[in-house]
C-alpha positions as CSV (number, residue, x, y, z in Angstrom):
1,M,18.3,-1.4,14.8
2,R,17.0,-3.5,17.6
3,R,13.3,-4.2,16.9
4,V,11.6,-4.4,13.6
5,L,7.8,-4.4,13.1
6,V,7.1,-6.1,9.8
7,I,3.7,-5.3,8.3
8,E,2.9,-8.3,6.1
9,S,0.6,-6.8,3.6
10,G,1.6,-8.8,0.6
11,N,2.6,-12.2,-0.5
12,R,3.9,-14.4,2.3
13,G,7.0,-15.2,0.3
14,I,8.2,-11.6,0.5
15,T,8.2,-11.8,4.3
16,E,10.1,-15.1,4.2
17,R,12.8,-13.5,2.0
18,L,12.9,-10.3,4.0
19,L,13.5,-11.7,7.4
20,P,16.9,-13.5,6.7
21,L,18.0,-10.5,4.5
22,M,17.4,-8.1,7.4
23,R,19.2,-10.4,9.9
24,R,22.2,-10.7,7.5
25,N,22.3,-6.9,6.9
26,H,21.7,-5.7,10.4
27,G,22.9,-8.5,12.7
28,Q,21.4,-11.6,14.3
29,A,20.3,-9.6,17.4
30,V,17.4,-8.0,15.5
31,A,14.1,-8.8,17.1
32,F,11.0,-9.0,14.8
33,D,7.3,-8.4,15.4
34,L,4.7,-9.2,12.8
35,L,1.4,-7.5,11.9
36,T,-0.5,-9.7,9.5
37,C,-3.9,-10.7,8.2
38,F,-2.8,-14.3,7.2
39,P,-3.0,-17.4,9.3
40,G,0.1,-19.3,10.3
41,L,3.6,-17.9,10.6
42,P,6.2,-17.2,7.9
43,A,9.3,-19.3,7.7
44,G,12.2,-17.7,9.5
45,L,10.2,-15.8,12.1
46,P,11.8,-16.3,15.5
47,D,9.8,-17.8,18.3
48,S,10.3,-14.6,20.4
49,A,8.4,-12.6,17.8
50,A,5.1,-11.1,18.8
51,V,2.4,-11.7,16.1
52,F,-0.5,-9.3,15.8
53,R,-3.3,-10.6,13.5
54,V,-5.6,-7.9,12.3
55,P,-8.8,-10.1,11.9
56,E,-8.5,-11.2,15.5
57,R,-8.2,-7.6,16.8
58,P,-11.5,-5.7,16.3
59,D,-10.3,-2.9,18.6
60,R,-7.9,-1.0,16.3
61,R,-6.9,1.5,19.0
62,G,-5.9,-1.3,21.3
63,L,-3.9,-2.9,18.5
64,L,-2.1,0.4,17.8
65,R,-1.5,0.8,21.6
66,D,0.0,-2.7,21.7
67,L,2.2,-2.1,18.7
68,R,3.5,1.2,20.2
69,A,4.2,-0.5,23.5
70,R,6.6,-2.9,21.7
71,R,8.7,0.3,20.7
72,P,9.9,-0.8,17.3
73,D,12.9,1.1,15.9
74,V,11.8,0.3,12.3
75,V,8.5,-0.4,10.7
76,A,9.0,-2.4,7.5
77,V,6.0,-2.0,5.2
78,I,5.6,-4.4,2.3
79,C,4.4,-2.4,-0.7
80,S,4.0,-5.1,-3.4
81,G,1.0,-3.7,-5.3
82,E,-1.4,-5.9,-3.4
83,P,-4.3,-4.3,-1.6
84,F,-3.9,-6.2,1.7
85,L,-4.0,-4.1,4.9
86,F,-3.8,-0.8,3.1
87,K,-5.5,1.3,5.8
88,S,-3.7,-0.5,8.6
89,K,-0.2,-0.1,7.1
90,V,-0.7,3.6,6.5
91,A,-2.1,4.1,10.0
92,V,0.7,2.1,11.7
93,A,3.5,3.7,9.6
94,S,2.2,7.2,10.4
95,L,1.3,6.7,14.1
96,V,4.1,4.5,15.4
97,A,7.2,6.5,16.3
98,A,9.7,4.6,14.2
99,K,11.7,4.9,11.0
100,V,9.7,3.5,8.1
101,F,11.2,1.2,5.5
102,I,9.5,0.4,2.2
103,V,9.8,-3.2,1.1
104,N,9.1,-4.1,-2.6
105,E,8.0,-7.4,-4.1
106,N,11.7,-8.5,-4.4
107,A,12.3,-8.0,-0.7
108,D,14.5,-5.0,-1.4
109,Y,14.0,-2.2,1.1
110,F,14.9,1.4,1.6
111,P,14.1,4.0,4.2
112,L,11.2,6.4,3.6
113,D,13.1,9.7,3.8
114,Y,13.9,12.7,1.8
115,A,17.1,11.1,0.3
116,H,15.0,8.3,-1.1
117,A,12.0,10.3,-2.3
118,G,12.9,9.8,-5.9
119,L,12.9,6.1,-5.5
120,F,9.6,6.1,-3.7
121,F,8.1,8.4,-6.3
122,R,9.2,6.1,-9.1
123,M,7.7,3.1,-7.3
124,A,4.4,5.0,-6.7
125,L,4.3,5.9,-10.4
126,D,4.9,2.3,-11.4
127,R,2.1,1.1,-9.1
128,A,-0.3,3.7,-10.5
129,G,0.5,2.6,-14.1
130,L,2.1,5.9,-15.0
131,S,5.6,4.6,-15.9
132,G,6.9,2.5,-18.8
133,H,5.4,2.0,-22.2
134,S,1.8,2.4,-21.1
135,A,2.3,5.8,-19.3
136,A,1.5,8.0,-22.3
137,R,-1.7,6.1,-23.0
138,N,-2.8,6.2,-19.3
139,I,-2.0,9.9,-18.9
140,G,-3.8,10.6,-22.2
141,G,-6.8,8.7,-21.0
142,V,-6.9,10.7,-17.8
143,I,-6.6,14.0,-19.7
144,C,-9.2,13.1,-22.3
145,F,-11.8,11.7,-19.9
146,P,-13.4,15.0,-18.8
147,F,-13.7,16.1,-22.5
148,A,-15.3,12.8,-23.5
149,L,-17.7,12.8,-20.6
150,G,-18.6,16.4,-21.4
151,W,-19.2,15.6,-25.0
152,L,-21.4,12.6,-24.1
153,V,-23.5,14.7,-21.6
154,L,-24.0,17.4,-24.2
155,Y,-25.0,14.9,-26.8
156,A,-27.5,13.3,-24.4
157,L,-28.9,16.7,-23.5
158,W,-29.3,17.6,-27.3
159,A,-30.9,14.2,-28.1
160,H,-33.4,14.3,-25.2
161,T,-34.3,18.0,-25.9
162,R,-34.9,17.2,-29.6
163,R,-37.0,14.3,-28.7
164,A,-39.0,16.3,-26.2
165,L,-39.6,19.1,-28.8
166,N,-40.7,16.6,-31.4
167,L,-43.2,15.1,-29.1
168,A,-44.5,18.5,-28.0
169,F,-45.0,19.8,-31.6
170,R,-46.6,16.6,-32.9
171,Q,-49.6,17.0,-30.6
């Protein structure tokens, strides 16, 4: 791993914990680039890092072209349950030819590959509220919603039809 593109799409503290962790795990020679929507720089980002700020780049294709020109080996996507840069991180992760690492809110990371699909699936279920103690309630709500909506529509149809018939026969 020579060059890592970090997509800072969550709390700045996650990035500040991730950078030294990746240097410790993969060597001091790792070069970092940063795609962010925040002003300023995270602590621990080397001076040699290229910083791409999404709000300053209205030309998304040009931004993507510049990111690809840096030729990152790894794209580290912060998936902390915060909605920052959602479209950008999905586009960059899918269109830049690099291995994708998923970073959670604890700055733990794992590669997005078949071997780690179960971990990614559990993380996605947790983000969707479909794991833990509230999972049964949430799933039950999703299943019951169409029936409840149908019942309410039928009741409204019955009530309005009855009202229209009463008004028509009174006259």
